[in-house]
C-alpha positions as CSV (number, residue, x, y, z in Angstrom):
1,M,0.0,0.0,0.0
2,L,1.4,3.4,-1.0
3,L,0.8,6.2,1.4
4,V,0.8,9.9,0.3
5,P,3.5,11.7,2.4
6,A,0.9,14.1,3.8
7,L,-1.3,11.2,4.9
8,T,1.5,9.3,6.7
9,P,0.1,9.1,10.2
10,E,2.2,10.3,13.1
11,L,1.6,8.4,16.3
12,D,1.0,10.6,19.3
13,Q,1.9,8.9,22.5
14,T,1.7,11.8,24.9
15,R,-1.7,11.7,26.7
16,L,-4.3,9.3,25.3
17,G,-2.2,6.5,23.9
18,L,-1.7,5.8,20.2
19,M,-3.5,8.2,17.9
20,K,-3.3,8.9,14.2
21,V,-2.4,12.5,13.5
22,I,-3.3,13.8,10.0
23,N,-2.7,17.2,8.4
24,I,-6.0,19.0,7.9
25,Q,-5.2,19.5,4.2
26,A,-4.8,15.8,3.7
27,A,-7.9,15.1,5.8
28,K,-10.0,17.2,3.3
29,T,-8.9,14.9,0.5
30,H,-9.5,11.7,2.4
31,L,-12.3,12.6,4.7
32,S,-14.6,9.7,3.8
33,R,-11.9,7.1,4.7
34,L,-11.0,8.9,7.9
35,V,-14.6,9.0,9.0
36,E,-14.9,5.3,8.4
37,E,-11.8,4.7,10.4
38,A,-13.1,6.8,13.2
39,A,-16.5,5.0,13.1
40,S,-14.6,1.7,13.5
41,G,-13.2,3.0,16.8
42,E,-9.9,4.5,15.8
43,E,-9.1,8.0,17.2
44,I,-7.8,10.4,14.6
45,V,-6.4,13.8,15.4
46,L,-6.5,16.5,12.7
47,A,-3.5,18.8,12.9
48,K,-3.1,22.4,11.6
49,A,0.4,23.5,11.1
50,G,1.6,20.4,12.9
51,R,-0.3,21.2,16.1
52,P,-3.3,19.0,17.2
53,Y,-6.5,20.9,16.3
54,V,-9.5,18.5,16.5
55,K,-10.2,14.8,17.2
56,L,-12.4,12.5,15.2
57,V,-14.0,9.9,17.4
58,P,-17.1,7.7,16.9
59,C,-20.5,8.8,18.2
60,T,-21.7,6.2,20.6
61,P,-25.3,5.9,21.8
62,A,-26.2,6.1,25.5
63,T,-25.0,3.0,27.2
64,S,-28.1,2.6,29.4
65,P,-31.8,3.1,28.6
66,R,-33.6,5.9,30.3
67,K,-35.2,5.1,33.6
68,L,-38.9,5.9,33.7
69,G,-40.7,7.4,36.7
70,G,-37.9,9.7,37.8
71,W,-40.5,12.2,39.2
72,E,-42.7,9.6,40.9
73,G,-43.5,10.7,44.5
74,K,-41.7,14.1,44.1
75,L,-44.7,16.2,43.1
76,T,-48.4,16.3,43.7
77,I,-51.3,17.3,41.3
78,A,-54.2,19.4,42.7
79,E,-57.5,17.6,43.0
80,N,-59.2,20.2,40.7
81,F,-56.5,20.0,38.0
82,D,-58.8,18.7,35.3
83,D,-61.8,20.9,36.3
84,A,-62.7,23.2,33.5
85,S,-62.6,26.9,34.2
86,G,-65.2,29.1,32.5
87,E,-62.7,31.9,32.2
88,I,-60.2,29.7,30.4
89,D,-62.9,28.3,28.1
90,R,-63.9,31.8,27.1
91,L,-60.3,32.8,26.3
92,F,-59.8,29.7,24.2
93,E,-63.0,30.3,22.3
94,G,-62.0,33.9,21.4
95,G,-63.8,35.7,24.2
96,K,-62.3,38.5,26.3
97,A,-60.8,38.2,29.7
98,A,-63.0,39.3,32.7
99,S,-60.1,41.0,34.5
100,G,-61.7,44.4,34.4
101,K,-59.2,45.9,32.0
102,K,-60.5,47.3,28.8
103,A,-58.9,46.1,25.7
104,R,-57.7,48.9,23.5
105,S,-58.8,48.9,19.9
106,K,-56.3,49.2,17.1
107,S,-57.4,52.8,16.3
108,A,-56.8,53.8,20.0
109,R,-53.2,52.5,19.9
110,R,-52.2,54.9,17.1
């Protein structure tokens, strides 16, 4: 296999073990292949001017399913929660609020 000199990986052994470091210009050309390698679990560092810039790592789904019932027993719902209020019904049906304030007409606002 013939590697292009710009794509020859440098192994970074400083912090996180062995990683492939690729120049960002070369990464533009071979992005599809690098994404496939990252998806298979390999960590790839993109470098700009020889300095690490970003890391390609696979997206992993959440390891555990969400637990249902997290709020159970932590709140209460009022007894009259489902009771309809005449005021709310009027507002939903396009009526005016009975708060005592007069609604200004469009001509009065100008």
